[in-house]
N, C-alpha and C positions, 0 to 999 in steps of 0.2 A: 374290604380294607376299612379300618376305623376312620371315621370322618376327621379325627384329630390329625391322623397321619396324612391324609389327603391335604389338609390345610397347611401342615408343616412342609410337605413336598412342594406344594404350590408356592409358598412363601420363600422357600430356599431357591426355587428356580427363578422367581422374580428378582430376588437379591442377586443371584449370580448373573442373570442377564443384565441387570442394571450396572453391575460392576464392570462387566465386559464392555458394554456400550460406553460407559464413562471413561474407561481406559482407552478405547479407540479415539474418543473425542479429545482426550487429553493429549494423545500423540499428535493429533492434527493441530492442536494449539501450539505445542512447543517445538514440534519438529516438521510441521507442514507436510506436504506431499510434493515431491519434485515433479514439475512439468518438464518433459524433454524439450530441447530447443528444435523445433521443426520448421520454423520460419525464419526469414532473414530480411533485412532492409532491401536486399536486392529485388525482392518481389514488387517493391514500389519504385524501382529504378534508382535507388540511392546507393552510392558507393560507400563502403564502410570499412572499418578496421576492427579485427578482433583485438581486444585490449584486456589487461588484467592489472589490478592494483590492490594494495592492502587497505583493509578497514583500519581504524585507529587502534583497534586492539589486536591486530596482527593477522586476521583472516584474509585469505586470498579471494578476491571477488572478480568475476568475469563479466565482460560486457562488450558493447559495440561503441565505437566512436564514429559518427556520421559527419564528415566535414561539411562546411557550408558549400553551397553551389558555387562553381567557379565564376558564374555571372552575377553573383549576388551583389547588391549594392549596399548590403548591411555593414555596419561597423564591425570590423574584425574582432573587436574585444568581447562580443556578446556570445554567450553559449547557454544552452538550456539542458538541464538534467531531468531525466524522467525516472523516478523510483515507482516500482509497481506494487500492486496489492498482493495479499496472501489469498490463495496459494498459487500465484502466477509465476511467470518468469518475465525476462525483459521483453519478449514479443507478445505475451498475453496469456491466454488460457484456452486450452482445447478440452472440451467436456469429456470426450472419449478417452482421454489420456489420464484421467484422474484417479483410476483404480477403484477399489471397492471399500466401503459403500459409496456410490456416486452421491455427491452432495449438491452439486450445481449442474445446471442443464444448459447454460448459455455460453457459447464461444465468445471470446473477447479478443479483439485485435488492437493492441496498443500501437502498432506500427502505423495505424491510421492517424494518430495524434502526432507521431514523429514525422510522418510524411508531410502533414499540414505545416508543421513548424519549419521543416526543411525547405518546403516550397516557398515559404515566406522569407527564406534566406538565412536561417539560423543554423549553426552546427549543433548537433544533439549528442548527448551521452546517454545511452541506455544500459542498465547493468542489473545483474541478479543480486538481490539481497541475500544475506547468509541463509543457508539451508534451502535455497531456491535455485532452480536452473543448474548452472555449472559452478556455482560459488561454493566455498567451504561450508562445512556443517557448523551449526551453532544453535543456541537456544533462540526460538522465535518468541517475540514478546510485544508484538504490536507497536514497535518503535522503541521500547525501553532498552533493547540491545542493538536494534538496527540503526539507531541514530548514528552509531559509530561507522556504519557502512556509508551513510550519507556524508559524513565528515571525510571519509576516505575518498569519496567521489570528488568532493570539493578540492581536496589536496591534489588529486590526480590532474584535474583540469588546470589547477594553478601551476603545477610543475610543467604541464604541456605548454602553457602560455609563457612560461619563464618570466622575464622582466617586462613583457608586454602588458599593456593595460587589459584588465579583465572585469567583465561584469557577468554575473551568474543569475539565471532565473531557474526556478523549479516549476515543473508541471508534474504534480505528484498525486498518486491514486491510493486511497484508503490507507493500508499500512504504510505505504511509501510516504503518504502525506503526513501521517502521525509521526513517522520516523524523522521527517524533515522538520516538523514543528518542534520536536524535542531537540534536534541538532541545533536549530536556531537559538534555543534557550541554553543548552548545555555547552555549546561550543562557541561562546561569545567572541573569543579572540581568533576563531578560525573561519568565521562567516562574514567577514568584512566586505567581501566582493559580491555577496548576494544582494540582488536588487529587488526581487519579488518572489512570492510563492503563490501558485495556484494549487489550492488543496481540494482535490476532488473526492468527496465523500469519506473524509476521515471519520473514525468511529471509536468509541470506547469498547473494549472487548466484552465487558459484562452486559452492555446495552445490546451489542450484536448477538450474543448468545441467547439472551432472553427473547429478543425479537425473532431471531432465526428459528428457535425451537418452537415458539408459539405458531409461527406462520407455516412451518413445514411439518412439524410433528404433533401439533395441537398443544394447548396449555398444559395438558396432563404431563407433558415431558419435562416440565420446569423442575420437577423434583430431581432431575439429573444434574442440574447446574451446580449445586453445592458439592456434589460428589465429584464432578469433573474438576472444579476449582481445587479441591483438596488434593486430588491425584496429581494435578499440574504442579502444585507446590512440592509434593513429595518427589516428583521427577526433576526438580530443579528450576521450575518456572516461577513467574511472578503470580501473585494473586490476581484474579481477573479484574477486580476493581482498580488495581494499580496499572493495568495495561490501557492507559488512556493519556492522550496529550493535553488534557484540559489544564492540568496543573502548570503546564509549561507555556500555555498561550499568553499569559500576562507579560512574558519576556520577549515576545515576538514584536520587533520593531519595523520590519519590512512591510510594504504593502502586500496585503493578503487577499486573494479572491477565493471564498469558499463556494463550492458547487455541490448541490445535493438534489437527487430526484425527490420531488415532494411526496410521491406516493410509494417510495421504497418501503416494502413491508419488513425489511430487515434492519430497521433502525427506528429510533424515536427522534423526531425533529428537534426535541429539546436538547439532544446531545450536540448537534452541530450548531444550533443556536447559542448554546453555552460556549463553544469554542469561539464563535464570532464575537459574542459579548465580551469575553475575557481578553481577546486579542488586543494588545496595547497600541500597535501601529495602525496606519490607514487600512481600511478593510471594506470588503463588499461581500454580499451574500446573494448567490444566484440559485434560487429554487426552481428547478426544471419542472414545468407544469405537465400534467397528464399522467396516465397510467403507465408508469415505467419502473420496471424492477431495477435492482441495483446494478446487475451486470450489464443490462441494456443501456444504462446511463453511461457506463464507461465507453461503450461504442458511440453513444450519441455525441459526446463531446469531440470525438475524433471526426465524426461526420459533420459537425456544426462547430468548427473551431473559431468562429469569428470573434466571440467575446474573449476568448483566451488570447488570440493574437492581438486584439486591441489593448488588452491589459498589459501584455509584454511590450508592445509599442510605446505605451504611455510611461512605463516605469523603467525601461532600459535607457532612456535618453539621459 
């Protein structure tokens, strides 16, 4: 076979494989992969209710409401909402349930965090963001669409409390944190009852993709990112650089605790430091020391909730 034909066939194969890979990644960006609900608060001895409520743009969201313990001495007006990361659901992430190709290896149990908050006397709302768990389908956009789910969760607890006094705190993870940050900016007249935000490892989509591809597939894979970005937009999503909460941080007035694993290989510390710097209200930054990957840090805060509980105690009063 002529050497030119060999080169052309090899080039065509490379382009075809690149387009296939880019299309797969674009699907993960805008539609995620649903994790089935396989765990419940009952595993931690928590009584709960299955609930559903609408996002502010009309999607049906499913979740759990975990009432405060009967013997709690807490103020009855206080409730905590926990929005989850991508591609999790309300209880967390099970690696074996993620489908092909497997992108993440670590199981994460968000119920640990819920249990710590519940044990401290707080009622908790956990729910599936759009296109996750059992909630309705929709475009995933690292908060640019999901903020409407967060506003729906706020409206749900406000309706549940009725005319009673209400204080809301958020303990939000990654995409859930970004969604909450944008909700606090975009829904100014709908967040009056929010008292604080704990934002655990929020991230900009373009920063995550660069860091993830370099760490997992080597820097040679970076050529795929502009292809993925273009296909995402063709399929109705936002450009990757627009999937970031940073532009909205300047409007956040509530006390905010940012948490980030310092050695997380799937981010750049300048990203979360930028969120922290731009946040208008009172703020703290907790960089978790030690060799800890991103998903491990989600488990870590559930196993070591003391700083989160202290932050809630301080800002709920």
